[in-house]
C-alpha positions in Angstrom: 116.4 136.1 124.3 114.0 135.6 127.7 115.5 135.8 130.9 116.1 132.7 133.2 113.2 133.7 135.4 111.0 134.0 132.1 112.1 130.8 131.0 111.8 129.3 134.6 108.1 130.5 134.6 107.3 129.3 131.3 108.6 125.7 132.8 106.8 126.2 135.8 103.1 127.3 133.5 103.9 124.5 131.3 104.1 121.6 134.1 101.0 123.1 135.5 98.9 122.8 132.0 100.3 119.3 131.5 98.8 118.4 134.8 95.8 119.8 134.2 95.5 118.3 131.0 96.2 114.9 132.7 93.6 115.6 135.0 90.9 116.3 132.4 91.8 113.3 130.2 91.2 111.1 133.3 87.6 112.2 134.4 86.5 112.6 130.5 83.7 110.8 128.9 84.8 111.7 125.4 87.7 113.6 123.7 87.6 116.3 121.2 90.2 117.0 119.3 89.3 120.4 117.3 92.1 121.2 114.6 92.3 124.3 112.4 91.4 123.4 108.3 93.4 126.5 107.4 96.8 125.3 108.8 96.8 121.8 107.5 97.8 118.9 109.7 100.2 120.6 112.2 103.0 118.8 114.2 101.4 119.6 117.1 98.2 117.8 115.7 100.1 115.0 115.0 101.8 114.8 118.9 98.4 115.3 120.3 96.7 112.6 117.9 99.4 110.1 118.9 98.8 110.7 122.9 94.7 110.6 121.9 95.2 107.3 120.2 97.0 105.7 122.9 94.3 106.4 125.4 91.6 105.5 122.9 93.5 102.2 122.2 93.0 101.2 126.0 89.8 102.1 125.5 89.5 104.6 128.3 87.3 107.2 126.2 86.2 107.7 122.6 88.1 110.1 120.4 85.8 112.6 117.9 88.4 115.1 115.5 86.4 118.3 114.4 88.0 120.0 111.7 87.0 123.8 112.0 87.4 126.5 109.7 85.9 124.7 106.9 84.3 127.7 105.1 84.7 127.2 102.0 84.8 124.3 98.8 88.5 124.1 99.0 88.7 123.6 102.5 86.1 120.9 102.2 88.6 119.1 99.9 90.9 119.2 101.6 89.5 117.9 105.2 90.6 114.3 103.8 93.9 115.1 104.8 92.9 115.1 108.6 92.5 110.9 108.2 96.1 110.8 108.6 95.8 111.6 112.3 94.3 108.3 112.7 91.6 109.3 115.0 88.6 108.2 112.2 86.5 110.3 110.5 87.2 113.8 110.8 84.3 116.3 111.2 84.2 119.4 109.2 82.7 122.5 110.7 82.5 126.3 110.4 81.9 128.0 114.0 81.6 131.3 111.8 79.2 129.9 109.6 77.6 127.9 112.0 77.9 124.5 110.0 78.7 120.7 111.3 
């Protein structure tokens, strides 16, 4: 188990990261959510998507959903599952293969 000091450092780091994210969101002209096709839709993806939908609903900034690691036909067929995030059309890509 982590020590109390390690937990405190982790909480402090998390607060700093969250503050930086809020600043970046306030300055962005477009937001790109990058998800991993090999993992499918995760709980963390759903949490981030929820926050991004709220921003988009206010009309603040457009959101683009990119699905990385679409490296084969099987993953290409699974891209549709990312529609459930409610961010519009998921754009498949493969950084490794230079596609998308």
